[in-house]
C-alpha positions as CSV (number, residue, x, y, z in Angstrom):
1,M,0.1,-0.1,-0.1
2,V,2.9,2.5,0.6
3,N,4.3,1.9,-2.7
4,R,0.9,2.7,-4.1
5,Q,0.8,5.7,-2.3
6,Q,4.2,6.5,-3.4
7,G,3.3,5.6,-7.2
8,H,0.4,8.3,-7.3
9,R,2.7,10.6,-5.9
10,A,5.4,10.2,-8.1
11,L,2.8,10.3,-10.9
12,A,1.0,13.5,-9.6
13,V,4.3,15.4,-9.4
14,A,5.9,14.0,-13.0
15,V,2.6,15.1,-14.9
16,A,2.6,18.6,-13.3
17,V,6.4,18.9,-13.9
18,A,5.9,18.0,-17.5
19,L,3.3,20.4,-18.0
20,V,4.8,23.4,-16.8
21,T,8.0,22.4,-18.7
22,G,6.3,22.2,-21.6
23,G,4.6,25.5,-21.4
24,A,8.0,26.8,-20.9
25,V,9.8,25.6,-23.5
26,A,7.3,27.1,-26.1
27,I,7.3,30.5,-24.3
28,L,11.5,30.5,-24.9
29,T,11.3,29.7,-28.3
30,G,8.8,31.4,-29.4
31,R,11.2,34.4,-30.3
32,I,14.5,33.8,-29.8
33,A,16.8,32.1,-32.0
34,L,14.0,32.9,-34.9
35,A,16.2,33.8,-37.6
36,S,16.9,30.1,-37.9
37,S,13.2,29.4,-38.1
38,N,10.8,29.7,-41.5
39,P,13.4,30.7,-43.4
40,C,12.7,32.5,-46.7
41,T,14.5,32.0,-50.4
42,P,16.2,35.2,-50.6
43,G,16.2,36.9,-54.2
44,T,15.5,40.3,-56.2
45,T,11.8,39.7,-54.8
46,V,10.7,39.6,-51.4
47,Y,7.7,37.5,-50.8
48,E,5.8,38.2,-48.1
49,T,2.4,36.7,-46.5
50,A,0.3,38.2,-44.1
51,A,-1.6,34.6,-42.5
52,S,-4.4,34.5,-39.7
53,G,-3.6,34.0,-36.5
54,F,-1.4,37.2,-36.6
55,T,1.6,36.4,-38.2
56,F,3.8,36.6,-41.3
57,V,4.4,33.5,-43.0
58,C,8.3,34.4,-43.7
59,R,9.5,35.6,-40.0
60,G,13.3,35.2,-41.3
61,Y,14.5,36.6,-44.5
62,S,18.7,35.9,-45.0
63,D,21.2,37.0,-47.5
64,E,19.1,39.0,-49.7
65,P,21.3,40.7,-52.2
66,L,23.3,44.2,-51.9
67,D,23.3,46.9,-54.0
68,T,20.4,45.7,-56.0
69,P,17.2,47.0,-56.7
70,L,14.4,45.2,-54.5
71,T,10.5,44.6,-55.0
72,V,8.1,43.6,-52.2
73,S,5.2,41.6,-53.2
74,F,3.0,41.6,-50.1
75,F,-0.4,39.0,-50.1
76,D,-2.7,39.2,-47.6
77,S,-4.5,36.0,-46.6
78,D,-6.0,36.9,-43.3
79,S,-9.6,38.6,-43.5
80,V,-8.5,42.1,-41.6
81,T,-5.8,44.7,-43.1
82,H,-2.1,44.4,-42.5
83,T,1.0,46.0,-43.4
84,F,4.7,44.9,-44.0
85,T,6.7,48.0,-42.7
86,I,10.6,47.6,-42.6
87,I,11.9,49.7,-40.2
88,N,15.1,51.7,-41.5
89,R,16.8,50.8,-38.3
90,S,20.0,47.9,-38.6
91,N,21.0,45.4,-36.2
92,V,18.8,46.4,-33.6
93,S,15.4,44.5,-32.3
94,I,12.6,46.1,-31.2
95,P,11.7,45.3,-27.5
96,D,10.0,42.7,-26.1
97,P,6.2,43.1,-28.2
98,S,4.0,43.2,-25.1
99,S,5.6,46.2,-23.6
100,Q,5.3,48.3,-26.8
101,S,2.4,50.1,-28.3
102,T,1.2,50.9,-32.2
103,G,2.4,54.3,-31.1
104,H,5.5,53.5,-29.8
105,L,6.3,51.9,-33.6
106,G,5.1,54.8,-35.1
107,S,7.8,56.9,-33.1
108,L,10.2,54.5,-34.7
109,V,9.1,54.9,-38.3
110,K,8.7,58.9,-37.6
111,T,12.4,58.9,-36.0
112,Y,14.3,56.4,-38.5
113,G,11.9,55.8,-41.7
114,T,11.5,52.8,-43.4
115,L,13.0,50.9,-46.2
116,V,9.4,50.0,-47.3
117,N,5.7,50.1,-45.7
118,V,2.8,48.7,-47.7
119,T,-1.0,48.0,-46.7
120,A,-2.9,44.8,-48.0
121,T,-6.4,44.1,-47.5
122,Q,-8.5,40.4,-47.6
123,G,-6.9,38.7,-50.8
124,V,-4.6,41.1,-52.2
125,T,-1.5,41.5,-53.5
126,V,-0.1,44.8,-53.4
127,T,4.1,45.5,-54.6
128,A,6.3,48.3,-53.9
129,S,10.1,48.9,-54.5
130,L,12.2,48.7,-52.0
131,A,15.0,50.8,-50.9
132,K,18.2,49.8,-52.2
133,I,20.5,48.5,-49.4
134,T,24.4,49.1,-50.0
135,K,25.6,48.3,-46.4
136,A,25.3,44.5,-44.7
137,G,23.0,44.7,-41.8
138,W,20.0,42.9,-40.8
139,Y,16.1,44.8,-39.7
140,E,13.0,44.2,-38.3
141,F,10.0,44.2,-40.0
142,V,6.4,44.6,-38.4
143,C,2.6,45.1,-38.9
144,M,1.6,48.5,-37.8
145,E,-1.9,47.8,-37.7
146,P,-3.0,48.2,-33.9
147,D,-1.9,45.5,-31.9
148,H,-0.7,43.3,-34.3
149,F,2.8,43.6,-33.2
150,Q,1.8,42.9,-29.8
151,E,0.1,39.6,-31.3
152,G,3.4,38.6,-32.9
153,M,3.5,40.1,-36.4
154,W,7.4,40.7,-36.3
155,G,10.0,39.1,-38.2
156,F,13.6,40.4,-39.3
157,I,15.6,40.7,-42.8
158,A,18.9,40.4,-43.6
159,F,21.0,42.5,-46.6
160,G,24.4,41.0,-47.5
161,V,24.2,38.4,-44.5
162,D,23.1,35.7,-42.6
163,L,20.6,37.0,-39.8
164,P,22.2,36.0,-36.2
165,A,21.3,32.8,-34.6
166,N,20.2,34.6,-31.7
167,I,18.1,37.5,-32.0
168,S,16.0,38.2,-28.5
169,F,14.1,40.8,-26.9
170,A,17.3,43.1,-26.1
171,S,17.6,46.8,-28.3
172,G,20.6,46.4,-29.8
173,A,22.7,45.2,-26.4
174,P,23.8,41.7,-25.9
175,G,21.9,39.0,-23.7
176,P,18.4,37.4,-23.0
177,G,16.8,40.7,-21.9
178,I,14.6,41.3,-19.1
179,A,11.7,39.4,-20.3
180,V,13.3,36.3,-20.4
181,F,14.7,36.4,-17.1
182,I,10.8,37.2,-15.9
183,I,9.7,34.1,-17.9
184,I,12.4,31.8,-16.6
185,G,11.1,33.1,-12.8
186,T,7.6,32.5,-13.4
187,V,8.7,29.0,-14.7
188,V,10.7,28.1,-11.8
189,S,7.6,29.1,-9.5
190,L,5.1,27.2,-11.5
191,T,7.3,24.2,-10.9
192,V,7.9,24.2,-7.2
193,L,4.0,24.7,-7.1
194,A,3.6,21.9,-9.1
195,I,5.6,19.9,-7.1
196,V,3.7,20.8,-3.5
197,L,0.7,19.8,-5.6
198,G,1.4,16.9,-6.5
199,F,2.8,15.8,-3.3
200,V,-0.6,16.9,-2.0
201,V,-2.8,15.0,-4.7
202,G,-0.5,11.9,-4.1
203,K,-1.0,12.0,-0.3
204,R,-4.8,12.3,-0.5
205,Q,-5.1,9.5,-3.0
206,G,-3.3,7.2,-0.4
207,A,-5.5,8.1,2.2
208,E,-8.4,6.5,0.2
209,H,-6.2,3.1,-0.1
210,E,-5.4,3.0,3.8
211,M,-6.9,0.1,5.6
212,P,-8.8,0.2,8.6
213,P,-6.7,-0.4,12.3
214,E,-8.6,-3.7,12.6
215,R,-7.1,-5.0,9.1
216,L,-3.7,-4.3,10.5
217,G,-3.9,-6.6,13.2
218,Y,-4.6,-3.7,16.3
219,P,-8.0,-4.4,18.1
220,E,-11.0,-1.9,18.0
221,P,-11.2,0.5,20.5
222,S,-13.5,-0.7,23.4
223,E,-16.1,1.4,24.1
224,P,-16.9,2.7,27.8
225,P,-19.5,0.6,30.0
226,A,-22.7,2.0,30.2
227,A,-23.4,3.9,33.9
228,A,-25.2,1.4,36.3
229,P,-28.8,3.2,36.5
230,L,-29.3,4.6,40.3
231,P,-31.8,2.5,42.7
232,P,-34.8,4.1,43.0
233,K,-35.3,6.1,46.0
234,S,-37.5,4.5,49.0
235,P,-40.4,6.6,50.4
236,R,-40.6,8.4,52.8
């Protein structure tokens, strides 16, 4: 019976930790090292598609040609309007989207300008010329529609070089950024909570299978004897 109780407890802990760990991996791999995922073929035309779920189909372009006139072909396969906007600020990623507003993107565009800024509606393809790039580097592109950047509509494009393998939240500074440390702290806290809950669940399940004392060889506690009735009072 003890082994069964320990087995329930271990299973509860394992399931809880697996769920927390799986969620953590999904979060941490969302933006970090994006450059190596879903690359699109470089060429004189940059093909991009806005897909449902607030995402770009191609989120990482490497080694686009330098000193060459380029064209952007942007197709909107979603049911809402999107933009494809490359901000003219090289080798710097915008900080964590969850902490930025569309107004902040507007201020970046006002300060640095854009390499291209096109808008497409449902089922429409738009084309535009991309400013000729003469110096190797990489840039971030976003959707400027309200809240779309925060939902995940961003990516990176590199000219004359491959995208770095570790593009992250940090704005021009090395390291993963404060957002990653917050995520890791949350994961650790949830893991501790999962272990505690696992022990509680295991203890409760074990209690359901505990044997009564008489099954373990211990005598049942005897009930105290009933008090003797008082004799009747004699008449005076």
